[in-house]
C-alpha positions, 0 to 999 in steps of 0.5 A, a space after each residue: 179672458 172675458 169677452 163679455 159678461 157671459 162669455 170667456 175665452 181661454 188660450 194656452 200653449 206649451 213647449 217641452 223637450 228632452 234629449 229624444 223628444 220635443 212637444 208643442 201644444 196649443 189650445 183654445 176654448 170658449 165658454 158661454 154662461 146661461 140661465 143667470 150663470 147657472 149653466 155653462 156651455 164650453 167648446 174647446 180644441 187642443 192640438 199637440 205635435 211631437 217630434 221623437 228622436 229615439 236613442 238608437 232609432 225607432 223599431 221598424 213596424 212589423 219587423 222581427 224584433 230579433 233583428 233590431 231593425 231601426 228607423 230614424 226620427 218619428 212624429 206624432 200629432 194629436 187633435 182633441 175636440 171637447 164639448 162640456 155642459 155644467 149645471 149648478 143644481 144646488 148651492 153645494 152640487 154641480 152636474 157636469 157632462 163632458 164629451 171629447 173626441 181625440 184623433 192620433 196620427 203618427 208614431 
């Protein structure tokens, strides 16, 4: 969605599920054009939240696989931050540099 002639905002979301898994994702990014719209700088975030209910339970960390120790429900969270730069070089050539940082926490 355009915020101005040179600034664009993008918002997104997703929910999905299966018998043993539910996932929700939210994302947002803002892009700013410069240099007569030949250069674009983008900043984005993306967060994902997962709830896992493994059939039969999840293996217990550091347990003996032979004993089949199992645990209950688990969760996982992912946070992503992204920075991107796009430059129009010629009519048929774009140059793009993207940097992202991901952090996972949980099962």
